[in-house]
ZAMARGU-4260 file (C-alpha; in steps of 0.2 Angstrom, whole numbers, plus 5000, padded with zeros to 4 digits):
<rodrens>
0) 4952/4876/4878 | 4959/4889/4867 | 4942/4895/4862 | 4937/4897/4880 | 4952/4907/4884
5) 4949/4918/4869 | 4931/4920/4874 | 4936/4925/4892 | 4949/4937/4885 | 4937/4945/4873
10) 4925/4948/4887 | 4938/4956/4897 | 4945/4967/4883 | 4927/4973/4879 | 4923/4979/4897
15) 4939/4980/4907 | 4949/4995/4910 | 4960/4985/4921 | 4963/4967/4914 | 4963/4953/4926
20) 4970/4936/4922 | 4956/4923/4921 | 4962/4909/4933 | 4953/4894/4940 | 4959/4898/4958
25) 4966/4913/4965 | 4982/4913/4976 | 4979/4919/4993 | 4986/4936/4990 | 4977/4940/4973
30) 4961/4947/4981 | 4969/4951/4998 | 4964/4966/5010 | 4981/4970/5017 | 4980/4979/5033
35) 4995/4990/5038 | 4999/4990/5056 | 5011/5002/5064 | 5014/4991/5080 | 5019/5005/5091
40) 5001/5012/5089 | 4989/4997/5087 | 4986/4990/5105 | 4996/4991/5121 | 4994/4975/5131
45) 5005/4978/5146 | 5001/4996/5150 | 5018/5004/5146 | 5010/5016/5133 | 5017/5007/5118
50) 5009/4995/5106 | 5016/4977/5106 | 5014/4959/5098 | 5002/4953/5111 | 4991/4968/5108
55) 4990/4964/5090 | 4986/4946/5094 | 4972/4951/5105 | 4964/4960/5091 | 4965/4947/5077
60) 4947/4943/5078 | 4942/4961/5075 | 4953/4960/5059 | 4945/4945/5053 | 4928/4952/5057
65) 4931/4967/5045 | 4937/4957/5031 | 4956/4958/5032 | 4965/4944/5025 | 4983/4949/5028
70) 4992/4960/5040 | 5008/4970/5035 | 5018/4975/5051 | 5030/4990/5049 | 5047/4987/5056
75) 5048/4978/5073 | 5066/4974/5073 | 5079/4980/5087 | 5080/4998/5085 | 5082/5014/5095
80) 5066/5020/5087 | 5073/5037/5082 | 5066/5035/5064 | 5050/5025/5067 | 5058/5008/5068
85) 5066/5010/5051 | 5083/5013/5060 | 5088/4995/5063 | 5102/4989/5074 | 5099/4970/5073
90) 5088/4962/5059 | 5087/4946/5069 | 5081/4952/5085 | 5064/4961/5089 | 5063/4978/5098
95) 5059/4974/5116 | 5045/4987/5117 | 5035/4975/5106 | 5039/4960/5117 | 5050/4944/5114
100) 5053/4933/5099 | 5041/4921/5107 | 5028/4934/5107 | 5030/4936/5089 | 5029/4918/5086
105) 5013/4917/5096 | 5006/4931/5085 | 5011/4921/5069 | 5003/4905/5075 | 4987/4914/5080
110) 4986/4924/5064 | 4988/4908/5054 | 4975/4899/5064 | 4963/4912/5058 | 4969/4911/5040
115) 4977/4928/5041 | 4994/4930/5032 | 5008/4940/5040 | 5019/4952/5029 | 5035/4959/5036
120) 5042/4976/5032 | 5060/4973/5026 | 5072/4987/5026 | 5087/4984/5015 | 5093/5001/5010
125) 5100/5007/5026 | 5103/5003/5045 | 5104/5013/5060 | 5121/5022/5063 | 5121/5012/5079
130) 5121/4995/5070 | 5136/4985/5074 | 5140/4984/5055 | 5141/5002/5054 | 5152/5004/5070
135) 5164/4991/5063 | 5164/5000/5046 | 5168/5016/5054 | 5183/5007/5062 | 5188/5001/5044
140) 5187/4983/5050 | 5192/4972/5035 | 5176/4962/5034 | 5164/4977/5036 | 5175/4991/5028
145) 5164/4991/5013 | 5147/4987/5020 | 5142/5005/5018 | 5146/5018/5005 | 5162/5028/5009
150) 5170/5041/4999 | 5185/5053/5001 | 5182/5072/5001 | 5187/5081/4985 | 5201/5089/4995
155) 5205/5073/5005 | 5224/5076/5005 | 5222/5093/5013 | 5210/5087/5026 | 5221/5073/5031
160) 5235/5085/5033 | 5225/5099/5042 | 5210/5094/5053 | 5204/5112/5053 | 5200/5112/5034
165) 5182/5108/5029 | 5180/5092/5019 | 5172/5095/5002 | 5158/5083/4998 | 5160/5072/4983
170) 5145/5078/4973 | 5129/5088/4974 | 5118/5073/4979 | 5105/5078/4992 | 5096/5070/5007
175) 5077/5067/5004 | 5072/5072/5022 | 5083/5086/5027 | 5088/5094/5010 | 5106/5095/5014
180) 5121/5085/5007 | 5119/5066/5007 | 5137/5065/5012 | 5141/5065/5031 | 5159/5067/5037
185) 5165/5054/5049 | 5179/5061/5059 | 5185/5043/5064 | 5187/5035/5047 | 5191/5052/5039
190) 5179/5049/5025 | 5161/5053/5020 | 5147/5040/5022 | 5132/5041/5010 | 5114/5043/5017
195) 5098/5047/5007 | 5087/5050/5022 | 5095/5057/5038 | 5112/5056/5046 | 5107/5041/5057
200) 5102/5030/5042 | 5118/5026/5032 | 5115/5017/5016 | 5121/5000/5014 | 5133/4995/4999
205) 5124/4983/4988 | 5138/4982/4977 | 5147/4972/4991 | 5142/4953/4989 | 5144/4951/5008
210) 5129/4963/5010 | 5119/4952/4999 | 5123/4937/5009 | 5118/4946/5025 | 5101/4950/5018
215) 5098/4933/5011 | 5102/4926/5028 | 5090/4938/5036 | 5076/4934/5025 | 5079/4915/5027
220) 5078/4917/5046 | 5061/4926/5045 | 5054/4915/5031 | 5058/4899/5041 | 5050/4907/5056
225) 5034/4908/5046 | 5031/4925/5038 | 5020/4925/5022 | 5029/4939/5013 | 5040/4955/5013
230) 5036/4973/5009 | 5053/4980/5003 | 5055/4998/5010 | 5063/5011/4999 | 5068/4999/4985
235) 5071/5013/4972 | 5085/5019/4983 | 5095/5003/4986 | 5107/5006/4972 | 5117/5022/4967
240) 5128/5025/4952 | 5146/5022/4954 | 5151/5036/4943 | 5147/5049/4957 | 5143/5062/4944
245) 5133/5077/4949 | 5114/5075/4946 | 5107/5087/4933 | 5099/5103/4940 | 5081/5104/4934
250) 5080/5123/4935 | 5095/5134/4936 | 5085/5149/4942 | 5081/5140/4959 | 5092/5133/4973
255) 5100/5116/4971 | 5089/5106/4983 | 5082/5088/4982 | 5067/5093/4972 | 5077/5103/4960
260) 5088/5088/4955 | 5085/5075/4942 | 5089/5059/4952 | 5096/5049/4938 | 5111/5043/4948
265) 5103/5040/4965 | 5086/5031/4961 | 5079/5017/4950 | 5096/5010/4945 | 5094/4995/4934
270) 5103/4983/4946 | 5088/4983/4957 | 5079/4971/4945 | 5092/4958/4948 | 5090/4961/4967
275) 5071/4957/4966 | 5075/4941/4956 | 5088/4936/4969 | 5075/4937/4983 | 5061/4930/4972
280) 5072/4914/4970 | 5075/4913/4988 | 5056/4914/4992 | 5052/4902/4979 | 5064/4889/4986
285) 5053/4888/5001 | 5037/4887/4990 | 5045/4871/4981 | 5044/4863/4998 | 5027/4868/5005
290) 5018/4875/4989 | 5014/4891/4999 | 5018/4908/4990 | 5028/4921/5000 | 5024/4937/4991
295) 5035/4952/4987 | 5027/4969/4990 | 5038/4984/4985 | 5038/5002/4991 | 5043/5014/4977
300) 5036/5030/4970 | 5043/5026/4953 | 5036/5028/4936 | 5026/5015/4927 | 5040/5008/4917
305) 5051/5004/4933 | 5036/4997/4942 | 5032/4986/4926 | 5049/4979/4928 | 5046/4975/4946
310) 5032/4964/4941 | 5043/4955/4928 | 5057/4953/4940 | 5046/4944/4952 | 5037/4956/4963
315) 5018/4951/4965 | 5013/4968/4972 | 5023/4983/4966 | 5013/4995/4977 | 5002/5007/4967
320) 5004/5025/4974 | 4997/5033/4959 | 4980/5035/4968 | 4988/5043/4984 | 4985/5062/4981
325) 4996/5076/4986 | 4983/5089/4982 | 4965/5091/4987 | 4961/5095/4969 | 4961/5077/4963
330) 4945/5074/4953 | 4936/5059/4946 | 4945/5061/4930 | 4962/5061/4939 | 4958/5044/4948
335) 4951/5037/4931 | 4967/5042/4922 | 4978/5034/4936 | 4968/5018/4936 | 4968/5016/4917
340) 4987/5021/4916 | 4993/5008/4928 | 5004/4997/4917 | 5005/4978/4921 | 5012/4963/4912
345) 4998/4951/4906 | 4992/4940/4920 | 4998/4952/4934 | 4987/4958/4948 | 4982/4976/4951
350) 4984/4984/4968 | 4978/5000/4976 | 4985/5011/4990 | 4975/5026/4995 | 4983/5030/5012
355) 4999/5024/5022 | 5009/5029/5037 | 5019/5042/5027 | 5004/5052/5020 | 4991/5062/5029
360) 4975/5052/5032 | 4961/5053/5020 | 4949/5065/5030 | 4963/5078/5031 | 4964/5078/5012
365) 4946/5076/5007 | 4936/5080/5022 | 4925/5069/5033 | 4911/5068/5019 | 4922/5057/5008
370) 4928/5044/5021 | 4916/5031/5016 | 4919/5035/4997 | 4937/5033/4998 | 4936/5017/5008
375) 4924/5010/4996 | 4935/5015/4981 | 4950/5006/4989 | 4940/4990/4992 | 4930/4991/4975
380) 4945/4991/4964 | 4952/4974/4958 | 4966/4964/4965 | 4975/4969/4981 | 4968/4982/4993
385) 4981/4990/5005 | 4973/4999/5019 | 4980/5009/5034 | 4975/5004/5052 | 4961/5015/5058
390) 4955/5020/5041 | 4940/5009/5043 | 4933/5020/5057 | 4938/5037/5049 | 4953/5041/5060
395) 4961/5058/5056 | 4978/5066/5057 | 4986/5070/5074 | 4992/5088/5076 | 5010/5081/5076
400) 5022/5086/5063 | 5031/5069/5062 | 5018/5056/5068 | 5002/5064/5060 | 4996/5047/5053
405) 5003/5036/5066 | 4991/5040/5081 | 4985/5026/5093 | 4971/5015/5087 | 4954/5021/5094
410) 4946/5006/5101 | 4933/5014/5113 | 4928/5029/5123 | 4938/5026/5139 | 4954/5035/5144
415) 4967/5034/5130 | 4954/5027/5118 | 4956/5009/5125 | 4973/5009/5116 | 4981/5006/5133
420) 4974/5001/5150 | 4989/5006/5160 | 4993/5022/5170 | 5006/5027/5157 | 5001/5039/5143
425) 5002/5033/5125 | 5019/5036/5117 | 5010/5049/5106 | 4994/5058/5111 | 4977/5050/5106
430) 4966/5061/5094 | 4954/5071/5103 | 4939/5064/5093 | 4941/5046/5100 | 4926/5049/5111
435) 4914/5047/5097 | 4925/5039/5083 | 4931/5022/5089 | 4928/5004/5086 | 4916/5001/5100
440) 4904/5015/5096 | 4904/5013/5078 | 4901/4994/5080 | 4884/4998/5087 | 4879/5011/5074
445) 4873/5003/5058 | 4877/5018/5048 | 4895/5020/5054 | 4911/5021/5044 | 4916/5004/5051
450) 4900/4995/5046 | 4900/5003/5029 | 4918/4996/5027 | 4913/4979/5033 | 4899/4979/5020
455) 4910/4983/5006 | 4924/4971/5011 | 4911/4957/5011 | 4909/4960/4993 | 4927/4955/4989
460) 4922/4937/4993 | 4910/4937/4978 | 4916/4930/4961 | 4913/4947/4953 | 4926/4955/4964
465) 4938/4941/4963 | 4938/4939/4944 | 4927/4952/4937 | 4931/4967/4926 | 4931/4985/4929
470) 4923/5000/4920 | 4922/5018/4925 | 4911/5033/4920 | 4911/5051/4925 | 4895/5062/4928
475) 4891/5080/4931 | 4906/5089/4924 | 4919/5079/4933 | 4910/5078/4950 | 4903/5061/4952
480) 4914/5045/4949 | 4905/5029/4945 | 4913/5012/4944 | 4906/4995/4939 | 4912/4978/4943
485) 4905/4964/4932 | 4907/4946/4928 | 4895/4937/4916 | 4883/4925/4925 | 4886/4934/4942
490) 4880/4950/4950 | 4886/4967/4944 | 4890/4980/4957 | 4890/4999/4954 | 4899/5011/4965
495) 4894/5029/4964 | 4904/5043/4973 | 4899/5061/4974 | 4917/5068/4975 | 4910/5086/4977
500) 4910/5088/4996 | 4901/5105/4995 | 4886/5102/4984 | 4872/5089/4981 | 4874/5081/4964
505) 4859/5074/4954 | 4863/5059/4942 | 4853/5047/4931 | 4863/5032/4927 | 4854/5028/4911
510) 4861/5044/4903 | 4878/5036/4901 | 4878/5018/4907 | 4870/5006/4895 | 4864/4988/4898
515) 4861/4990/4917 | 4845/4982/4923 | 4830/4994/4924 | 4830/4992/4943 | 4845/4991/4955
520) 4846/4987/4973 | 4856/4997/4986 | 4869/4986/4994 | 4875/4999/5006 | 4875/5018/5007
525) 4887/5029/5016 | 4885/5038/5033 | 4880/5054/5024 | 4868/5046/5011 | 4849/5044/5012
530) 4850/5027/5004 | 4847/5012/5015 | 4851/4994/5011 | 4838/4985/5000 | 4831/5001/4993
535) 4826/4999/4974 | 4832/5013/4962 | 4827/5014/4944 | 4842/5018/4932 | 4831/5030/4923
540) 4827/5040/4938 | 4836/5055/4945 | 4847/5051/4961 | 4851/5065/4973 | 4868/5063/4981
545) 4872/5074/4996 | 4890/5081/4997 | 4902/5067/4998 | 4889/5053/4998 | 4893/5036/4991
550) 4881/5021/4987 | 4884/5004/4980 | 4871/4996/4969 | 4868/4978/4962 | 4858/4970/4949
555) 4854/4956/4960 | 4835/4955/4962 | 4824/4947/4976 | 4822/4931/4965 | 4841/4929/4964
560) 4843/4933/4945 | 4860/4940/4942 | 4858/4951/4926 | 4845/4956/4914 | 4843/4945/4898
565) 4847/4961/4888 | 4863/4963/4897 | 4868/4945/4895 | 4864/4946/4877 | 4874/4961/4874
570) 4889/4954/4883 | 4888/4938/4874 | 4886/4945/4856 | 4900/4958/4859 | 4912/4945/4866
575) 4908/4932/4852 | 4911/4945/4839 | 4928/4949/4846 | 4932/4931/4849 | 4928/4927/4830
580) 4940/4941/4826 | 4954/4933/4836 | 4950/4916/4828 | 4951/4924/4810 | 4967/4933/4815
585) 4975/4917/4822 | 4968/4906/4808 | 4961/4894/4821
</rodrens>
């Protein structure tokens, strides 16, 4: 058994730039395609212009068809919807615009019947200022007095004596969104409350044990209802330092704004690791009863060391935002670096996020030429792939400063893109390209974005994608990105993306990649490529890739062989040599 383990590990060390734990059977989440749904924009079932639970239920078969295995629902709790649903007034009730709690139960039941898991967005950092907890905290009610973070003004005595005096904030901490002080004066309580985002989202005080109990009760309620996991919003912001010291200014030559402060007191406090452990224990109590894993996903734009500790504290999926680019200048080397630098404990599962509801959609960054390329990259990488609704059909940003990535799903070419059948307009305008870019029309086009996505998502059911290794190469002066997924005894798959959206690139795989078969077969080519499924390509021949073109190749031949004997021999010899090295080192 130990020799077998060493052999598998050796093979992985030889070939993998992302190490995957060799397991007999993967848990449901370890190879999942998690599909993020912004409920307000997915499907309106009652004609009021807003998406709802019943609308999502109606489209579950579509999600199964494109290979989705889990859905992540952004907040659907009771809310005034002033901040996209992240402004919660009651964690135990659903927002009426989405339907009733029974509608949500029906959605859960229907999803589970189709083997789809449901992940709930959990928002512990803050509530709406309209939450009853906050109202009672403002009134300084004993039980709720410290549910939020309240501090006196620096000139508190003067302010109390004279209402006309302006209260002075406790320190230089700034809001993320509005770039003003994080401290908001409340004239009823005569104190500042703390918020990291906007005035209407006061931060909860997790140094209060009562807040912990409230959150555990909330989680307990939804887990008992049947959710399969939580995605913890804004986790790095949950704790703040008790010292209230000013945060260091990065550059004294510039104004003191959020970007010019080193957030050592307002983000990534060590107490958050114990919080993850606390919620992990709660979820595992349920697993002991029914042997079903409820996962923890986390949202945190933190450094690798922090996210590594998320893993060790009990989060299965500390979401990897390192591949989300804030610059159109990201190159294959940048992506390769971020893939290689992702730090995980041994046995942990890799994950990738290339777009979400807080970032512009991919075509806005990279252009339409690379829609298929980045969809393929997201699905080709090991572990958990997290994709944003509509990404599979190439949806683009709305001309809306706030809801740019949250446009209504484009289902067909009828009025309002089939998002709503009613006379009411959608809550936000549909993108003008819906007439040609929609699920229905792309379903009929074999070379569409949608059908390309479906072809790649099917590969994730192969053993190679479930347990195989990953190797990367870069061609043509940092223009062409090549990734290989491999598993001895199974098909190898090679993804080639021309990330130059302006010029055709010529590549010859044999120039850099050894041990491939002499002839490869096209699994699927992008909308803008001239490569059709089944076409044979010699690794020693030049391949012309049009701007942004993407192809996936496999070594599988018509006779069903999986790898050339040369490739098998090379893998076996190299793995055995490394295995013998381990045996010698361990004195086995």
